[in-house]
C-alpha positions in Angstrom: -75.0 19.0 -40.6 -76.4 17.7 -36.8 -74.3 19.0 -34.0 -74.1 15.0 -33.1 -72.2 14.7 -36.4 -70.2 17.7 -35.6 -69.0 16.3 -32.7 -68.1 13.0 -33.5 -66.0 14.1 -36.4 -64.6 16.6 -34.1 -63.7 13.6 -31.6 -62.3 11.8 -34.3 -60.3 14.6 -35.6 -58.8 15.0 -31.9 -58.1 11.2 -31.7 -56.3 11.5 -34.7 -54.1 14.6 -33.7 -53.5 13.0 -30.3 -52.4 9.4 -32.2 -49.7 11.6 -34.3 -48.6 13.5 -31.6 -48.0 10.0 -29.7 -46.4 8.2 -32.8 -43.9 11.6 -33.1 -43.3 11.4 -29.3 -42.4 7.8 -30.1 -40.3 8.0 -32.5 -39.0 11.1 -31.0 -37.9 8.7 -28.1 -36.6 5.8 -30.2 -34.4 7.9 -32.4 -32.8 9.6 -29.4 -30.8 6.7 -28.3 -28.7 7.0 -31.7 -27.2 10.5 -30.3 -25.8 7.9 -27.5 -24.1 4.7 -29.6 -20.8 4.3 -28.9 -18.4 4.1 -31.6 -15.5 2.0 -32.6 -12.5 4.6 -33.8 -9.0 3.5 -35.0 -6.7 5.8 -36.0 -9.3 8.7 -36.9 -11.2 6.1 -38.6 -15.3 4.8 -37.3 -14.7 0.7 -37.5 -18.4 0.3 -36.7 -18.7 -0.8 -40.6 -15.5 -1.8 -41.7 -13.6 -4.8 -41.5 -9.9 -4.0 -40.1 -6.7 -6.4 -41.7 -3.2 -5.8 -40.5 0.1 -6.5 -42.5 3.5 -7.2 -42.2 6.0 -5.1 -44.3 8.7 -7.1 -45.5 12.1 -6.8 -46.6 12.3 -4.9 -50.5 8.8 -3.3 -50.0 7.8 -0.1 -50.7 4.0 2.1 -50.8 3.8 1.4 -54.5 4.6 -2.3 -54.2 2.9 -2.4 -51.2 -0.6 -0.7 -52.9 -0.1 -3.4 -55.9 -0.5 -6.0 -53.9 -3.3 -4.8 -52.3 -4.8 -5.1 -55.9 -4.3 -1.6 -56.9 -3.4 -1.0 -60.6 -0.1 0.5 -61.7 -1.6 3.7 -62.2 -3.6 3.8 -58.8 -0.9 1.9 -56.7 1.7 5.4 -58.4 -1.1 8.0 -57.6 -1.5 6.4 -54.1 1.7 6.8 -53.8 2.6 10.5 -54.5 -1.0 11.2 -52.2 0.7 9.6 -48.9 4.0 11.3 -49.8 2.7 14.3 -47.7 2.8 12.1 -44.4 4.4 9.0 -45.2 8.2 9.1 -46.1 8.9 5.8 -48.4 12.4 6.2 -47.7 12.0 4.9 -43.7 9.5 2.1 -44.6 11.7 -0.8 -42.5 10.6 -4.2 -42.6 8.7 -5.4 -39.7 6.7 -2.2 -40.0 3.0 -2.6 -39.7 0.1 -1.2 -41.9 -3.9 -2.3 -41.9 -6.1 -1.9 -44.0 -10.0 -0.8 -43.6 -12.6 -2.6 -46.1 -16.7 -2.2 -46.7 -18.1 -5.5 -45.3 -20.2 -5.9 -48.2 -19.9 -8.5 -51.0 -17.4 -5.7 -52.4 -15.0 -5.4 -50.1 -13.6 -2.2 -51.4 -10.7 -0.6 -49.5 -11.6 1.9 -47.9 -9.0 3.3 -45.8 -5.2 2.0 -45.5 -3.3 3.1 -42.1 0.8 2.8 -41.4 2.2 2.8 -37.8 5.5 5.3 -38.5 5.6 4.6 -34.7 4.0 3.3 -31.2 2.0 6.9 -31.7 2.0 8.4 -35.0 -0.1 6.6 -38.8 0.2 8.2 -41.7 -3.8 7.3 -42.9 -4.9 7.1 -46.6 -8.3 8.1 -47.1 -10.1 6.2 -50.4 -13.8 7.3 -49.8 -14.4 9.3 -52.1 -13.7 9.9 -55.6 -10.1 12.4 -55.1 -7.9 10.5 -52.1 -6.2 12.3 -49.4 -3.8 11.8 -46.8 -3.5 12.6 -43.1 -1.6 12.1 -39.7 -3.3 10.5 -36.8 -1.5 10.5 -33.4 -2.7 8.5 -31.0 -3.3 10.5 -27.5 -0.4 9.6 -25.0 -1.9 9.8 -20.8 1.0 11.0 -18.5 0.1 9.2 -14.9 2.3 10.0 -12.0 4.1 7.1 -10.1 6.4 6.7 -7.5 8.7 3.7 -6.3 11.5 3.8 -3.7 13.6 0.8 -2.7 16.8 -0.4 -1.2 19.7 -1.9 -2.8 20.7 -5.3 -2.5 22.0 -5.8 -6.2 22.5 -3.3 -9.2 20.2 -0.2 -9.7 18.9 -2.1 -12.4 17.8 -4.8 -11.2 16.3 -3.5 -8.0 13.8 -1.2 -10.0 13.2 -3.8 -12.7 12.0 -6.0 -9.4 9.7 -3.2 -8.3 7.7 -4.2 -11.5 9.3 -1.0 -13.6 10.6 -0.3 -16.6 14.8 -0.4 -15.8 15.0 2.2 -17.6 14.1 4.3 -14.8 17.6 3.1 -13.5 19.5 5.2 -16.4 17.1 8.2 -16.6 17.8 8.1 -12.7 21.9 7.9 -13.0 21.8 11.3 -15.4 20.0 13.1 -12.6 22.5 12.4 -10.3 25.1 11.9 -13.1 27.3 14.5 -11.3 26.8 14.1 -7.9 27.4 9.9 -7.6 29.3 7.7 -9.3 26.9 4.6 -10.4 29.5 2.3 -10.6 30.7 2.7 -7.1 26.7 2.5 -5.2 27.0 0.5 -2.4 24.2 -2.3 -0.7 22.4 -0.3 1.1 22.1 2.9 -0.6 18.3 3.9 -1.5 16.3 5.4 -3.9 12.8 7.7 -3.8 11.5 8.2 -7.5 8.7 10.6 -8.4 8.3 10.1 -11.8 5.7 10.2 -15.3 4.9 7.2 -16.9 3.4 7.6 -20.6 0.6 5.7 -21.6 -0.9 4.7 -25.1 -4.7 2.9 -25.4 -4.8 4.1 -21.3 -3.2 1.0 -20.4 -0.1 0.0 -22.5 3.3 1.6 -21.4 5.0 4.1 -24.1 8.4 5.7 -21.9 9.0 7.2 -18.8 8.1 11.0 -19.5 10.2 12.6 -16.6 11.7 12.3 -13.0 9.2 14.8 -11.5 11.5 14.4 -8.4 14.0 12.3 -6.5 16.7 11.4 -4.0 19.3 8.8 -3.7 21.1 8.3 -0.5 24.7 7.1 -1.1 27.1 5.6 1.3 25.2 7.9 3.8 24.6 11.0 2.0 20.7 11.9 0.8 21.1 13.5 -2.7 17.8 15.9 -3.9 16.8 16.7 -7.3 14.1 19.2 -7.8 13.2 19.3 -11.5 12.3 23.6 -12.3 12.7 25.9 -15.6 14.9 28.9 -16.0 15.9 30.3 -18.6 13.6 28.4 -20.5 15.4 25.0 -19.6 14.0 22.2 -17.1 17.3 21.5 -15.0 17.3 19.7 -11.8 18.1 21.3 -8.7 19.3 20.2 -4.9 17.0 21.7 -1.7 19.2 24.8 -1.7 18.4 25.7 -5.1 21.9 24.6 -6.7 22.1 23.0 -10.0 23.2 19.5 -10.2 24.7 19.8 -13.5 28.4 19.7 -13.4 30.8 21.0 -16.4 32.0 16.7 -16.9 30.0 13.8 -15.9 31.0 11.0 -13.7 31.5 8.5 -16.2 31.9 8.6 -20.1 29.1 5.1 -20.1 26.8 2.9 -18.1 26.5 0.2 -15.9 29.8 -1.3 -16.8 32.7 -2.5 -14.3 35.8 -0.5 -13.9 38.8 -2.8 -14.1 41.9 -0.5 -13.6 42.1 2.7 -11.7 44.2 6.0 -11.8 48.0 4.5 -10.6 51.4 5.1 -11.3 52.9 1.5 -11.4 50.4 -1.1 -12.8 51.7 -4.3 -14.4 50.5 -4.1 -17.6 49.0 -7.6 -18.7 50.2 -7.5 -22.2 53.9 -5.9 -21.9 54.4 -7.5 -18.2 55.9 -4.8 -17.4 54.6 -2.3 -14.3 54.2 1.3 -15.4 52.0 4.2 -14.5 48.1 4.1 -16.0 46.8 7.3 -15.6 42.9 6.7 -16.7 40.3 4.5 -15.3 39.4 1.7 -17.2 35.9 0.5 -17.9 34.8 -2.9 -18.9 31.9 -3.2 -21.4 30.9 -5.4 -24.7 32.1 -4.4 -27.7 29.7 -1.4 -29.2 29.0 -0.2 -26.0 28.4 3.9 -26.6 30.6 5.9 -25.5 29.9 9.2 -24.3 31.7 12.9 -24.1 31.7 14.1 -20.3 31.3 17.3 -21.3 31.3 19.8 -24.5 34.1 20.6 -26.0 36.1 20.1 -29.1 37.9 17.1 -30.8 41.7 18.1 -31.3 42.8 14.4 -31.9 40.6 11.4 -34.0 42.9 8.3 -35.0 45.1 5.6 -34.1 47.3 6.0 -30.9 49.6 3.1 -30.7 48.7 1.4 -27.9 45.3 2.9 -27.2 44.4 1.9 -30.8 41.4 4.1 -31.8 41.5 7.1 -29.8 40.1 10.8 -29.3 41.0 13.6 -27.6 38.7 16.2 -26.5 39.6 19.6 -25.1 36.8 21.3 -23.0 38.2 24.4 -22.1 41.6 26.0 -21.3 42.6 23.7 -18.5 40.8 20.1 -19.7 41.4 17.5 -22.2 39.8 14.3 -22.0 41.1 11.0 -24.4 39.1 7.9 -25.1 40.9 5.1 -26.1 40.6 1.5 -27.7 37.6 2.4 -29.7 35.9 -0.1 -32.3 34.4 2.8 -34.0 33.7 6.5 -34.0 30.2 8.0 -34.0 29.2 9.5 -37.2 30.1 12.7 -37.9 32.8 12.9 -35.5 36.0 14.3 -36.5 39.0 16.6 -35.8 37.4 19.8 -35.4 33.9 18.4 -34.3 32.5 20.4 -31.6 30.7 17.7 -29.0 27.9 18.0 -26.5 27.9 16.8 -22.9 26.6 13.1 -23.4 26.8 13.2 -27.1 27.8 9.4 -28.3 31.2 10.0 -29.6 32.4 6.4 -30.2 31.9 2.7 -29.2 34.2 0.4 -26.9 36.3 -2.1 -28.3 39.5 -3.4 -27.7 42.0 -1.9 -30.1 45.9 -1.2 -29.7 46.8 -3.4 -27.0 43.9 -4.8 -25.3 43.2 -8.4 -23.8 39.4 -7.3 -24.2 37.1 -4.8 -24.8 37.1 -1.6 -22.7 37.7 1.9 -22.5 40.6 3.4 -21.2 39.1 6.8 -20.4 41.8 9.9 -19.2 41.8 13.3 -17.9 44.2 15.8 -18.3 44.3 19.5 -16.5 46.9 22.2 -17.3 48.6 18.8 -19.6 48.8 16.9 -16.4 47.2 13.4 -16.2 44.9 13.9 -13.0 42.4 11.1 -11.5 39.0 11.2 -13.1 37.8 9.1 -10.2 38.5 12.1 -7.8 38.2 15.5 -10.2 36.1 18.1 -9.2 33.9 20.0 -11.3 32.2 23.5 -11.3 28.7 23.3 -10.8 26.1 25.3 -13.3 24.0 28.2 -12.5 21.6 28.5 -9.0 18.5 29.3 -9.2 18.4 33.5 -9.7 17.4 35.6 -6.7 14.1 36.7 -8.7 13.1 32.7 -9.3 13.3 31.5 -5.9 9.9 31.9 -4.2 9.1 30.7 -7.2 11.2 27.7 -7.0 10.5 27.1 -3.2 7.1 26.7 -4.3 7.7 23.8 -6.9 10.2 22.2 -4.2 8.4 21.8 -1.6 4.9 20.6 -3.5 7.4 18.1 -5.1 9.0 17.1 -1.6 5.3 17.1 0.1 4.3 14.7 -2.9 7.1 12.5 -2.4 6.4 12.1 1.6 2.5 11.1 1.0 3.7 8.3 -1.7 6.1 7.1 0.5 3.6 7.0 3.9 1.5 5.4 1.2 3.8 3.3 0.0 4.6 2.1 3.6 1.1 1.4 4.8 0.6 -0.6 1.8 3.6 -3.2 2.6 2.4 -3.5 6.1 
């Protein structure tokens, strides 16, 4: 072989090798973006090659009937129902709930997955992509975002919070925090509040619920009350700036946001009997069915008909205090004589049984067997911050107050 021929073959080989390497690099470049493709997921399922269809559960539906309606044979429907039972309680399926099918985008249109929405965040998913079906739970991620709202009352707390574009249930949470310091039936125009709170979101933009209040102040009739959350003895409670617990032995009122129609007096004109006689309680006007809560821990000592008081309950809280709840439309499930109840637990519902001209709760408090005015009752405080935790509490307190001050300045600058 001549030198010239050898050189030609060598050059051809190098050219082929170069072309091969170049082709390989080009392939590598074209393959690389596949690793960064943004896939679409729902309930843990990649839906790039699937069609998703939403259905509404109707009255009388159950898992087996749903699977049958989707085209599965009775034997297949029964088998899928048994597989789903580990994550889907058939007894908790209700009309109006949603479920979804994920079908292939081909002529067969086979169902590959079925997902049931149990709550806004929790789903039961059935995977039918292999010969052996399986079921698993999927939980939508929840994002917590810190929020702030402040205003002065010119209407009810509920309406003012709502007018700020905030879920008005924040009013209920705030009243729970300050339930032992402020009678929210008696808030006045000019009272004000500042609330630092966490809002839970799903899908980044959909509000799920108010997660918690992370700090608050409420100025009532010129006096400012502060709430700082702090964990002590494995429980998060609210404390004032001095480290005194806000929780008292009793709630200020046994129900939320309704009108007082009659107060504690020794001479009230009875609207039915048309005579003057003592009224040793407070009447709260509220719609029939409004939940009534025990103002403190205790034991039910009386349950039943109390003549003019209609359906009534009495709860003994300790050696000194007993509370009475009258004119109930019905009792809460599980409440009976001897039942132990917790502070804030629902014990019954507002009604107009007995001598009553309209639905209301007649609420009474007895101390050492004698009636006392519920609206002026003073309850003992909960345990203060322990000495060993004082420094930790001060760090949390200063951080909360600084954040509220920063948010307040930011809020004011936005208004201006």
